[in-house]
C-alpha positions as CSV (number, residue, x, y, z in Angstrom):
1,M,-27.9,1.0,-31.3
2,K,-27.2,-2.7,-31.6
3,C,-24.0,-4.3,-32.8
4,L,-23.9,-4.3,-36.6
5,K,-22.0,-7.5,-37.3
6,K,-20.7,-10.6,-35.5
7,L,-17.4,-10.3,-33.6
8,N,-15.4,-12.3,-36.1
9,K,-16.5,-10.1,-39.0
10,L,-16.4,-6.6,-37.4
11,K,-13.1,-5.1,-36.6
12,L,-14.1,-1.9,-34.7
13,A,-12.3,-0.9,-31.6
14,F,-13.3,1.8,-29.1
15,I,-10.3,3.4,-27.3
16,T,-10.5,5.8,-24.5
17,G,-7.6,8.2,-23.7
18,A,-6.7,8.0,-27.3
19,S,-4.9,11.4,-27.9
20,K,-1.5,10.5,-26.4
21,G,0.5,7.8,-24.7
22,I,-0.7,4.2,-24.7
23,G,-4.1,5.2,-26.3
24,R,-2.4,7.0,-29.2
25,S,0.0,4.1,-29.8
26,T,-2.9,1.6,-29.6
27,A,-4.9,3.6,-32.2
28,I,-1.9,3.6,-34.6
29,T,-1.2,-0.1,-34.1
30,F,-4.9,-1.2,-34.6
31,A,-5.3,1.1,-37.6
32,N,-2.2,-0.4,-39.2
33,A,-3.7,-3.8,-38.6
34,G,-6.8,-2.9,-40.5
35,W,-9.2,-2.0,-37.7
36,D,-11.7,0.8,-37.8
37,L,-11.6,3.0,-34.7
38,I,-13.7,5.1,-32.4
39,L,-11.4,7.3,-30.4
40,L,-12.3,9.1,-27.3
41,S,-10.5,11.9,-25.6
42,R,-11.1,15.4,-24.1
43,N,-8.5,16.8,-26.5
44,I,-10.1,17.0,-29.9
45,D,-7.2,18.8,-31.5
46,L,-4.7,16.0,-30.7
47,M,-7.2,13.5,-32.0
48,E,-7.7,15.4,-35.2
49,K,-3.9,15.4,-35.7
50,L,-3.8,11.6,-35.1
51,K,-6.7,11.0,-37.5
52,N,-4.8,12.9,-40.2
53,E,-1.7,10.8,-39.5
54,L,-3.8,7.6,-40.0
55,L,-5.3,8.6,-43.4
56,T,-2.9,6.3,-45.2
57,T,-4.2,3.2,-43.3
58,K,-7.6,3.4,-45.0
59,S,-9.2,2.7,-41.6
60,K,-12.4,4.6,-40.7
61,I,-11.5,6.8,-37.8
62,S,-14.4,8.4,-35.7
63,L,-13.7,10.9,-32.9
64,V,-15.6,11.4,-29.7
65,K,-14.8,14.5,-27.5
66,C,-15.5,13.6,-23.9
67,D,-14.0,14.6,-20.5
68,L,-13.9,11.4,-18.4
69,S,-13.4,13.5,-15.3
70,N,-17.0,14.7,-15.8
71,P,-19.4,11.9,-15.0
72,Q,-22.3,13.8,-16.5
73,E,-20.8,13.7,-20.0
74,I,-19.8,10.1,-20.3
75,E,-22.9,8.0,-20.8
76,H,-24.3,10.5,-23.3
77,C,-21.1,10.5,-25.3
78,A,-20.7,6.7,-25.3
79,K,-24.3,6.1,-26.3
80,D,-24.2,8.8,-29.0
81,A,-21.0,7.3,-30.4
82,I,-22.5,3.8,-30.7
83,K,-25.6,5.3,-32.4
84,K,-23.4,7.2,-34.9
85,Y,-20.5,4.8,-35.5
86,G,-21.7,1.3,-34.6
87,C,-21.1,-1.0,-31.7
88,P,-17.4,-2.0,-31.2
89,S,-16.2,-5.5,-31.1
90,V,-13.4,-4.5,-28.7
91,L,-13.6,-1.8,-26.0
92,I,-10.2,-0.6,-24.6
93,N,-10.5,1.4,-21.4
94,N,-7.1,3.0,-21.4
95,A,-7.6,6.5,-19.9
96,G,-6.0,7.1,-16.6
97,C,-4.5,9.7,-14.2
98,A,-2.4,9.8,-11.1
99,F,-1.3,12.1,-8.3
100,N,1.7,11.8,-6.0
101,G,1.5,12.4,-2.2
102,P,0.7,10.8,1.2
103,L,-2.7,9.1,1.1
104,V,-4.3,10.9,4.0
105,E,-3.0,14.3,3.0
106,M,-4.3,14.0,-0.5
107,D,-6.6,16.8,-1.7
108,F,-10.2,15.5,-1.9
109,V,-10.6,16.8,-5.4
110,Q,-7.6,14.8,-6.5
111,W,-8.9,11.7,-4.8
112,E,-12.2,12.0,-6.5
113,Q,-10.6,12.7,-9.9
114,T,-8.4,9.6,-9.6
115,I,-11.3,7.3,-8.7
116,Q,-13.5,8.9,-11.4
117,I,-11.1,8.6,-14.3
118,N,-9.4,5.3,-13.3
119,L,-12.5,3.4,-12.1
120,T,-15.9,5.1,-12.3
121,S,-15.5,6.2,-15.9
122,V,-14.8,2.6,-16.9
123,F,-18.0,1.5,-15.2
124,Q,-19.9,4.2,-17.0
125,I,-18.4,3.4,-20.4
126,C,-19.1,-0.3,-19.9
127,R,-22.7,0.4,-18.7
128,S,-23.3,2.2,-22.0
129,I,-21.5,-0.2,-24.4
130,V,-21.6,-3.7,-22.9
131,P,-25.4,-4.2,-23.2
132,Q,-25.1,-3.3,-26.9
133,M,-22.4,-6.0,-27.3
134,R,-24.6,-8.8,-26.1
135,K,-26.2,-9.6,-29.4
136,D,-23.0,-10.5,-31.1
137,G,-20.4,-10.7,-28.3
138,G,-17.4,-8.6,-27.6
139,L,-14.2,-8.1,-25.7
140,V,-13.4,-5.5,-23.0
141,I,-9.7,-4.8,-22.3
142,N,-9.1,-2.7,-19.2
143,V,-5.6,-1.2,-18.8
144,S,-4.4,-1.8,-15.3
145,S,-1.2,-1.6,-13.4
146,H,1.1,-3.7,-11.2
147,A,0.1,-1.1,-8.6
148,S,-3.2,-3.1,-8.4
149,Y,-1.4,-5.7,-6.3
150,N,1.6,-3.7,-5.0
151,A,1.4,-0.9,-2.4
152,F,3.6,2.0,-3.4
153,P,4.1,4.9,-0.9
154,N,2.7,8.2,-2.1
155,W,0.7,6.4,-4.8
156,G,-2.2,5.3,-2.6
157,A,-5.2,6.5,-4.6
158,Y,-3.7,5.2,-7.8
159,C,-3.0,1.8,-6.3
160,I,-6.5,1.7,-4.8
161,S,-8.2,2.7,-8.1
162,K,-6.3,0.1,-10.1
163,S,-6.9,-2.7,-7.6
164,A,-10.7,-1.9,-7.8
165,L,-10.5,-1.9,-11.6
166,T,-9.0,-5.4,-11.6
167,M,-11.9,-6.7,-9.4
168,F,-14.4,-4.8,-11.6
169,T,-13.0,-6.6,-14.6
170,K,-13.3,-10.0,-12.9
171,C,-16.9,-9.4,-11.9
172,L,-17.8,-8.1,-15.3
173,R,-16.2,-11.2,-16.9
174,E,-18.2,-13.6,-14.8
175,E,-21.5,-11.8,-15.2
176,E,-21.2,-11.4,-19.0
177,R,-19.7,-14.8,-19.8
178,S,-23.1,-16.2,-20.8
179,N,-23.5,-13.3,-23.2
180,S,-20.4,-14.1,-25.1
181,I,-18.7,-11.0,-23.8
182,K,-15.1,-11.4,-22.5
183,A,-13.4,-9.0,-20.1
184,C,-9.7,-8.9,-19.3
185,T,-6.9,-6.8,-17.9
186,I,-3.5,-5.9,-19.2
187,T,-1.4,-5.3,-16.1
188,L,1.5,-3.0,-16.8
189,G,4.7,-2.0,-15.2
190,S,6.0,1.5,-15.7
191,V,5.4,2.8,-19.3
192,N,7.2,5.8,-20.7
193,T,4.3,8.1,-21.5
194,P,3.4,11.8,-21.1
195,L,1.7,10.9,-17.8
196,W,5.1,11.2,-16.2
197,D,5.4,14.8,-17.4
198,S,2.3,15.9,-15.5
199,E,2.7,18.5,-12.8
200,S,0.8,16.2,-10.4
201,I,3.6,13.6,-10.5
202,N,7.2,13.7,-9.2
203,S,9.1,11.7,-11.7
204,D,12.7,12.8,-11.4
205,F,14.2,9.4,-12.4
206,D,15.5,7.7,-15.6
207,R,12.7,6.5,-17.8
208,A,14.8,4.9,-20.5
209,S,14.3,1.4,-19.2
210,M,10.5,1.7,-19.0
211,L,8.2,-0.1,-21.4
212,S,7.3,1.9,-24.5
213,S,3.7,2.7,-25.4
214,S,4.2,0.9,-28.8
215,E,5.2,-2.3,-27.0
216,V,2.1,-2.1,-24.9
217,A,0.0,-1.4,-28.0
218,D,1.4,-4.5,-29.7
219,T,0.4,-6.6,-26.7
220,I,-3.1,-5.2,-26.6
221,L,-3.6,-6.0,-30.3
222,Y,-2.3,-9.6,-29.5
223,M,-5.0,-9.9,-26.8
224,A,-7.7,-8.6,-29.2
225,K,-6.7,-11.1,-31.9
226,Q,-7.2,-14.2,-29.7
227,P,-9.6,-16.8,-31.2
228,E,-13.2,-16.8,-29.9
229,S,-12.5,-20.1,-28.1
230,Q,-10.0,-18.6,-25.7
231,L,-9.4,-15.6,-23.4
232,I,-6.3,-14.2,-21.8
233,E,-7.9,-13.1,-18.5
234,D,-4.9,-11.0,-17.5
235,L,-1.6,-10.4,-19.2
236,T,1.2,-8.8,-17.1
237,L,3.8,-6.9,-19.0
238,M,6.8,-5.6,-17.1
239,P,10.1,-3.8,-18.0
240,A,12.9,-6.3,-18.2
241,G,14.9,-4.1,-15.8
242,G,12.3,-4.5,-13.0
243,V,9.9,-2.3,-11.1
244,F,10.2,1.5,-11.2
């Protein structure tokens, strides 16, 4: 279960929430750039479809079915994936969820799910993978939001989860620096993804000026391609039209 090659030789990325939105676009972008991939999602059918689309890239695509809302599944899935497919040089924690509504009126199950998927699952994935990265080094990219430092009414749980994720990343970076493991965030403004189509979100506004998932994927690849001597600790990417 140890990393197979040094970071500068192995181009293997582990991407969560890979079946749609930013995760899907990131998988396509990395495969086109010659990376092998471990893709994780609860929707195996959508991942199989994506894998078939990527056959022409010649990249090795491995799929992991895992429901990040279920904490009992995560560490087993992550450890089993490393054992089968190798230790990634880059881990991209992208999966996320959101619910609209007043903070103190939020259903407790929705609160728990938001914190579980946006924060705790990242901790669980990192707890399984980061120790295996220590031999040869690695990079963790956590997908965060400008909601991590801005308070938006009716988005309280989401804001709180992303704020905590940002601090988690900072702490991880300092603790693992001596192990040649880097940790960073990409902090995003509104991105036009299927998340806005969820029944849990009221999104009756124009999404045309939002960032595209492909633009975000290009930026994540840019962060992953930085030389070993430097690190982008956080990169903020916002729509030119401003905040949505």
